[in-house]
N, C-alpha and C positions, 0 to 999 in steps of 0.2 A: 843740805841734802836730806837730812832726816825730816825736816819740815816739809819738803816737797813730797816725800814719800807719804807722810802723814796726811797731807792735803789730798793726794791721789787716792789713798785708801778711804778717806772721808767722803770724797765725791763718788767713789765706787759704791760705798755702802748706801749713800743717799739714792743712787741710781737703782741699786738692787731693791731698796725699800719702796721708792716712789714709782718706779716703772710698773710693777705689778698692780699697784693701786690705781695708777693712771689708766692702765690697760683695762682693768676691771670697771673703772668708772666709764670708760669709753664704751665697753660692752653693755653696761647698764643703759647708757644713752641710746645706743643702737637698738636695744631690745625693750624700748619703752612701751611699745604697743604690739599686740598680737595680731594674727591674721584673722580674716573672716572665714567662716566655714566654706570649704570648696564645694563645688557641685557634686563631686564624688562622695564627700563626707555626708552631705545632705541626703544623698541616695542611700548610703549605708545606714544612717541614723533612722531614716524612714522605714527601711526594711526591718531593723531591730525593733522599732516601736510597734510595727504591725504584728510582729511575732509575740510581743508581750501581751497583746490583746486577744490572742487566739486561745482562749481558755475553755472553749466549748467541749462537749463530751465526745466529739469526733476527733479530738487531738489525742492520739495514742500515747504521745510522750508523757502527758500528765498522768494517765492511768498507769503507765509503767513505773513512774516514781512512787505511786501508791499501791503497787501490786502486792506487797507483803503485808497489807493491812489485815486486821482480824477478820474472821469469816463473816461476822455480822455487819462489817463496815463497807461503805461504798468506796471502791478504789479510786474513782475520779475525785471524789470529795477529799479523801485523804491525800491524794496527789497534790491538789491545790493547797491544802493545809501545809504540806511539807515544802511546797514551793515558796510559801510565805517565809518559812524559816531560813530558806536559802538566799533570800533577797539581800539581807544585810551583810555586806562584805566584811564587817568587823567580827562576825561570829567566828569562833574557833572551830576546828574540825570536831573536837569533843562535843561542842554544843549542838552539832548537827546530827547526833545519834538519833535514830528512829526506833520506835518500839515495833519490832517485827513479829508477826505471828508464825514466821517460818525461820528456821535456822539456815540462813543463806549459806554460811560457810560450810555447814555439813552437807548441804545439797551439792555444792560444788565439789567437795571431796568425794562423795559417793559417785558422782558422774565421772570424775577423773579415774576412779578405781574401775568402774564398769567398762569404760571406754579405753582403758590403758593399752589394749592391743589394737585399737582402731584408729588411733590418732598419731601414729609414728610417721605417717607419710600423707601424701595428698589423696591417695585412694584407700577406700575401705575394701579389704580383700576377704578371701575365704577364711583366713585365720581370725579375722574380726567376726565373721558370721558364726563360726564355731564357738568363739569366746562368748558371744552374746547368747547363743543357745544354751550353753552350759550355765550361764548366770540368769536364766529366765526367772527363777524364784526371787532373786535379789532385785531384778528389774521390775517385776510385778509389785514387789513390796515398795520400792521407791515411787512408782507411779501411783499406787493406791494411797500412800501417805501424802502425796502432793497433788491429788486429783483436782482439788479446788484451785490450786495454783495453776495447773495446766489449763483448766477451763477458763480461768481469768486471762491467761496468756492468749488463748485462742480467741477470746472475745476482743482482746486488744488488736490481734492481727486482722480483724474484720474492719477496724476503723479506717476512715478514709485519709486522715491527715497525720503528719508528723511535724509538729512545730515546736522547736525547743525554746523554752522561755528561760533564758539563762539568768543566774543571779548576777548581782553587780560585779562580783569577782568570780571568774570561772575557776580560780584556784581551788575553791571549795566545791568541787564537783563529785566528790566521793559518794554523796547521797543521791546522785542522779541515776544509779543502777546501770551504768553503761556496760560494765563487764558482766554483770548478772544477765544482761540481755542475751549473751552468747550461751550461757548456761541454760536459760529458759528455752532457747531454741533446741539445744541438745536434748533436754527433757521431753520436749514436744516430739522431736524426731524419733526418740526411743519409743515413745508411746505409739506413734504411727507405725514404726517397725513391728512392734508387738501386735498391733491390729492386723497388719499385712500378713503376719505369720500365722494368724488364726485360721480356723477351718471355715468360718462363716464367709459368705459371699458379700464382702463389704468393700469391694473395689471402688465403688462410686464415692463412698465416704472417705476412703484413704486418698483418692485422687483430689477430692475437694479440699481436704486438709493440707495436702502438699501444695496445691495451687495457692491456697490462702497464705501459707507460710512464705512461699516465694514472692508473692505480690507484696507482702509486708516488708521483708528485708530490702527488696528493691525500691520500695517507696521511701524507706529511710535513706538509702543510698542517694536518691535523687533530691530529697527534701532537706536534708541536714545542712546547717551552715557552720558546723563545728568539725574541725579536722579530726579530732579524736573519734567522734562518732562516725565520720566518713570511713576511717580505717577499720573501725569495728564492724561497720556495715560491709566492707570489703571481705572481712573474714567470715561474716555471716552468710553472704551470698556464695562465696567459695565453698563453705561447708554445706550449704543447701545443694549446690550442684553435685558435690561429692556423695551426699546421701541419695540423691536421685540415681546416680550411677550405680550405687550399691543396692538400693531397694529392688529395682526391677528384676535383675537376674536372680535374686534370692527370694522372690515371691513364690510360694509353694504351689499355688493353684494356677494352671495355665490360663484359665478363663480370666482370672483376676489380673494376671500378668499382661494380657492383651489390652484390657481396659486401662490399666495404669500406664502402660507404655504409650498408648495413644495420647493420654492426658499430659504425661511428662514431656513427650516430644513436642506437643503443642506449646507448652510453657517454655521449653528451651529454644523454640524457634523464634522467640522474640528477642532481637538483639538489644544490648544495652543502649539506652537512649542517650542523646547528647547531655541531658540533665544529669544522668547517672554518672557519666564520664567527666563531668565538669567540676572545676574548682571555683567557679564564679561566686557561689554562695559561701564557700568555705573561707574565702578571704575576708568576708564580712565578720565571721566569727573570730578570726584572728585579729582583725582590727578592733573588735569589741573587747577582746581580751587585753590588747595593748592599752586601750582607753582606760580600763579598770586599773591596770598596773600604774599608768601615769598618774591617775587620781590618787592612788595610795602613796606614791612618791611625794606628791604635793601635800597630802594630808599628814605625812609623817613628821611629827613634832617632837617625839620622844625617841629614845633608843640611842645606840652608839654612834649612829651616823646623822643625828639631827643637826649637828654643827655643819656638816658637809652640805646638807640640804639647804641650810640657811644661806650659803653662798651660791649654790648651783641653781636653786629654784628661780631666782630673779632673771637668769639668762636661759631658762627653759620656757619656751612659748608653747603652752599646751595645745592650742588649736593649730598652730603652724606644724607642730609635730604630728598631730593626727592627720592633717592634710597631706603631709609628705608620706606618712605611712600608708594611707589609702592609695596614693598614686603609685608608690613602690610595689604594693601588693597587686594592684591592677596590672601593672607592667609585667610582673613576674608570671601571672596567669596567662596574659596575652602571648608571652614568649613561648609558652607550652605548645602553641599552635604553629610555631615557626620551626623550620628545619634547623637542626642543631648547629650546623655550620654557619647559619645566618644570624643566630642569636648573638646580640651584643651584650656587653656588661651593662650593669645598671646605668641607665642614661640620666637618671634624676639626681644621683649623688656624684659630686665632683671628687675625683681622687688624685688627679695630677698635682704634682708639686709646683704650684704657681701662685702669683699674687691674686689671680682670679679665684682660685680655690680658697685662699685665706680670707678674701673678702666675703665669699659665699658663706663660710663657716662663722663669720662674725655675728650673723643674725641667727639666733636660736642654736648656738653651738652644741649645747647638751642634747637637745632633741635630735639634731642631725647625726651626732655621734651614735646615739641609740639606734636610730633607724637605718643608718648606712653601714652599720657593722654587719658582717655576714649573718644572714638570717635563714629562714626556711628554704629548703631545697625542694620545691614542688615537683621537680623533674623525677626525683626518687619515688615520691608518692604516686606520680602518674604511671610509673612503670608497674607498680602494684595494682593500680586501678585497671590499666590496660590488660593485665594478666587475667582479670576476671572474665573479660570478653573472650580471651583465648581459651580459657577453661570451659566456658559455655559451649563454644564451637566444638571443642574436643569431646565433651560428654555427648553432645547431640550427634556428632559423627559416629561415635561408638554405638549408640542406641539405635541408629537408623541403618547401619550397614548390614 
């Protein structure tokens, strides 16, 4: 009896040991070869490669990266130099520190203090106007100290293109000045407000600067292929519309008010374009980010999880993963154009408990688990994007009634 029990335990132990090894060996056999690049991936890669080559002086993105350079330096040249430092994904955040001629943190703090009564809601109201009037000396000081920065920003807003040349790993994007972009807009709008409050008849110049500012942020909204920038551009465009709603009624001279109102109404009459409202390019940026993450996983040979990578990497097919990710992202964006009731769950990832699902996951199981896990909810971002167009219509209606 004891002998039988011992034999049973022995065979059970052998099964427990051999079965996982046999299963892993089978997975290795199934995952012996990777897929070729899909047509969607080839299109994405071509788009990214084209962006990397757009380093000309009309690319506002590069000059923004270099905008805090020393007064005697060329911001485009410094932007290119900084971009080179951002290319190597092995650089640490500390190694990405730039030598700025401006105290960026202090500018942000000063703007937050000056606009503390103006940013509590979506509208800038009378209390905001009174607060700004009381702080005119502080505003003038801030503008005077950063006049070159404002001039540089305005020169950037005149450029025709916005093409982001992303580093190999978008994780290290702190040096890209995305959040500072919103602060620069606030600084510029404060300067325009100060100009509009003056006694000089400068309505044409104010109108030109307002039109230039609006065209710039809307160009970013339509051109970017990065979700982070898309949402920052949404904030920038919303803020721009809010400032327009605020500036016109608070312009002191009636003659200037008429000129400004005509210009502003003309700008607001342009609906957001399909490109501005689209996520077609954003999915390429998300795919590019995933590509860099996958590469880092493959290259990870040290650290606490190196042993895990040793076993998982052979059953992760990099190209198959990128192909599936591109297809899933494309499907997610296409679903945004479909009525909510008609949208079906992800059709590319099998989720039913069946032998077919098990067989599907046998090839590239790690990659499929990564891609088929719950991901970005583009619908929530689309709500924010659609709200920009609603805001435009609201401000236009208010100024024309």
